[in-house]
C-alpha positions, 0 to 999 in steps of 0.5 A: 718142514722145520729141521735142526742143525747141531754144531760141534760146540757140544759137551766133551766126555772121555768117550767123545763129544755128546751131541744129543742126550736122552731128553732131546733124543726123545724129543727129536724122535717125537718131532720126526713122528709128527712130521711124518703124520703131517706129510703121510696122514694116517699111513694107509698104503704105507710101510716102514722098513728099517735097515739092519742092524742099526736102523732097526732100533730107530725104525722100531721106535718110529713104528711104535710111536706112529702106531700110537699116534694113528691108533693103528696097529696094522702099519706094515713094518719090516727089517731088511738086511743089505749085507750082500747088496753093498758094493764093498761086501767082497772086500770084507776081511773076515766072514760076513754076518748078515742079519735076518730079513723080516719083511713079510709083505710086498711094497708094490704101490706102497709108500715106503719109509726107509729108516737108518740111524746115520747117513754118511756116504750114501752107500748103505742107502744105495744098497737098501734101495737095490735090496728093496726091489726084491719086495716089489715096485713101491709108489714112493720111497722116502728116507728118514735118518736120525743123523745126517752127516752132510760132508763127504757124501759119495752118492747123490742121496739126501734124507727126506727127514732127519733128526740132526745134521752134523758138519764134521771132518771125514775122520770123525765118527758118529755113534748113536747109543740106544737105551736098549743096547747101551743103557742110554740114548745119546749121540756122540762124535769121536775125532777118529774111528 
């Protein structure tokens, strides 16, 4: 599996350093879909679950493109909220705003592709794995992320598929912008939050 590493010698903007722009962003998603087809075949007995809120923009695109490539419109797809599964939800300063769960199938004996935009500490994925248990016992769970922030992982969680890997200091912040919500696709790196 060929994977790509992005270094921080990228273009500088007033909003941050551009790590990936629209054309390469699109190619990255296309590459991920072809890797999945190579490893997962026709996606029978498989499902895709995006983590609310930011993972669902990526998972929707992955699901749509895989449906086109496999010529199947029946690949189960869901969106899962993990708000109350996080280990820090009681430390929130204000009221929590969970997103709706849209998983209308069980994952028992299915291969599950769990999708999020950025993997950093691993805590979001830990919460997603806990939440996933309410939908059955999957045969296998694999993780796909668009950005793998390799430094400062708090938990032993690694992606099976990633678009780009970024080595950045702990204070740095990665933001994924989507054409659906921001008007354009790009990945930016900010020095501090």
